[in-house]
Steps between C-alpha positions, in 0.01 A plus 500: 500500500678201342385144560796292386601238755790590727657199673761690702478476881306780662658765722387427861267777617226569753201729526268595785123538480410732787129500591302723732138439590239776484188544710304512175608359166762255386849504650757732342832392353821699476622540142781699343535631146835409348699761312428479127870464421538184708593196287250274676132603525578864426198721573299215655331487839661224708531382858820627663791259470825420326794266473616272780861601554803361684428715804154344534656153506757609759230651721286187464774301677517744795279363777567807714332730250236274344218298655203311359701375202366208294718194444567589137808726480402665170153582628654647817725725291198585286300619800791719606534640148128580490524689831813685391366595159165614642677731745728633227227553239213623720636590845267246666669282765360148528602216732730702727527414872466751649345714229703812418348845535469723195846650551667161542326357193602803295862466611513133402333577169763765428770250589356248256495763227872543565555122469549459874514160673144420612614257769745753644226763511266262682766413758598864558138605556414201719248339265434142394289375213199281576441313176194322637283803414528399134311218331610347168245583230652391169816450299521603136763454229373619163721348230449736208766712331540821698790717610509302824331183626419480871413210729289691750356406838178684593423547870200659669505692827270731690600864468628663821252730673491845337759400243572787262673437172708729283671392178878532492501700177752264343380155401148591618349837408172477693325283757134426554266323740204351314284190499576223254169565325581869459841421352353248256236751394763767441715257302204398282419867435861578410557725800791285616710213369539157661701203373355150468613359841380813683159481331451135590598569862270802523212281381584246769529771766172661393318189622629547857270707728771577757857419595402203720320342205796566270740337744273196543468473123879513461552234766248274325693502172847355469738740330621353173712668235268652239631530147249633245468314171334563163212273401347480152120499517227516237473877538871573507799493731454534877755572770427257783608401850440164673166428663465420872735777614228720649452733202142570383614585145769282347509611135487815288498539123847584378376775269364689802849505649685593180244750367651846451 
């Protein structure tokens, strides 16, 4: 991982944190493992998501197919992108009105894999998107030299009842439901890989006892663009994020991130 500053604008992107409460234990999150050959975060466990594309912007302006949109046009397109990418990567349909059955969701997922028009598929199947089911959680734009730099919206939503996930076998090679604490433990033990923004968000999510608490926590913190920065301290260099953004841990020693 290189830590030279990259001042180029980030590629607009969006990701969805799907949560499901359990009768006992912390809520579970849906994560996917990216293919190791991917240029960005190859081999890492991430929340499903991807780029905001032109079709997302076009759909955002269609009042017949979209409801519950925020005033901000980019955020609206981001919510649509998060829904679309989650369906494509995991097969889980979120925010549909009415919700598709398993066959309908699978058909739309196949259409997305073939680069089909998401809006046209929604209209043909008689669905609308209700974007109000999603709550803004964070927005990150790391500015260090990588193959690609993304400006990513994070949203949280409650997982649909009995949602089953299956990785697409392309960009994502596996999917997993696990608590934030379990994922952090596995990352610390080397059983999985997580990148810096994912780790900080898992720590923040681990403090939430259920989805209602997570949503209230998100609503209590204004979303501001987070750009990590390097700080020289007496014991070495630390990679930091701003305080007051809702994160319980805001710094990590750089040598821990670059080790190995």
